[in-house]
C-alpha positions as semicolon CSV with decimal commas, in nm:
position;residue;x (nm);y (nm);z (nm)
1;M;-1,602;-1,713;-0,208
2;R;-1,586;-1,342;-0,282
3;I;-1,567;-1,269;0,097
4;Q;-1,292;-1,507;0,122
5;L;-1,092;-1,325;-0,241
6;M;-1,177;-0,916;-0,055
7;E;-0,961;-1,085;0,207
8;H;-0,646;-1,062;0,006
9;F;-0,684;-0,715;-0,087
10;L;-0,710;-0,358;0,087
11;T;-0,832;0,006;0,064
12;I;-0,605;0,230;0,026
13;D;-0,686;0,377;0,437
14;E;-0,704;0,027;0,486
15;A;-0,310;-0,013;0,368
16;V;-0,270;0,326;0,548
17;E;-0,345;0,191;0,891
18;R;-0,120;-0,123;0,764
19;S;0,214;0,032;0,648
20;G;0,270;0,382;0,767
21;Y;0,238;0,485;0,475
22;T;0,041;0,830;0,314
23;A;-0,288;0,768;0,053
24;Q;-0,110;1,031;-0,092
25;Y;0,218;0,840;-0,179
26;L;0,043;0,518;-0,234
27;R;-0,229;0,621;-0,493
28;R;0,137;0,767;-0,619
29;L;0,283;0,439;-0,585
30;A;-0,019;0,319;-0,762
31;R;-0,073;0,524;-1,069
32;R;0,317;0,470;-1,151
33;G;0,244;0,090;-1,139
34;T;0,488;0,019;-0,862
35;L;0,276;-0,121;-0,646
36;P;0,036;-0,364;-0,820
37;A;-0,330;-0,239;-0,774
38;F;-0,701;-0,119;-0,944
39;K;-0,939;0,125;-0,898
40;V;-1,320;0,026;-0,807
41;G;-1,549;0,298;-0,890
42;H;-1,342;0,602;-0,694
43;V;-1,137;0,399;-0,542
44;W;-0,785;0,273;-0,535
45;V;-0,787;-0,201;-0,407
46;V;-0,429;-0,313;-0,305
47;E;-0,342;-0,632;-0,319
48;A;-0,194;-0,702;0,064
49;S;0,082;-0,908;0,003
50;A;0,191;-0,674;-0,278
51;L;0,225;-0,437;-0,001
52;A;0,397;-0,660;0,219
53;R;0,677;-0,690;-0,028
54;Y;0,696;-0,338;-0,127
55;R;0,688;-0,246;0,262
56;A;1,017;-0,519;0,313
57;Q;1,152;-0,399;0,032
58;A;1,176;-0,029;0,123
59;D;1,305;-0,181;0,532
60;T;1,549;-0,314;0,380
61;S;1,724;-0,047;0,126
62;I;1,973;0,231;0,185
63;D;1,765;0,497;0,070
64;Q;1,525;0,553;0,344
65;R;1,356;0,829;0,146
66;F;1,092;0,546;0,078
67;G;1,044;0,453;0,414
68;P;0,700;0,483;0,620
69;R;0,671;0,831;0,842
70;E;0,742;0,797;1,192
71;E;0,413;0,885;1,373
72;R;0,437;1,190;1,510
73;G;0,363;1,249;1,883
């Protein structure tokens, strides 16, 4: 049960890989309560479905400032 529960949550580093947002931006969203998250020790943990909802909302927003950064090659 415990392992299954943790599959629904991501560390900030995992969220960065999945979303394309920077770790600093995701932590800021978590501190503001914009992105539901909690701390386990010193590590922020984000619900995977909440991150997906935030990303989908940002993708459909007219204001593109809130979308993830493009990879720089």
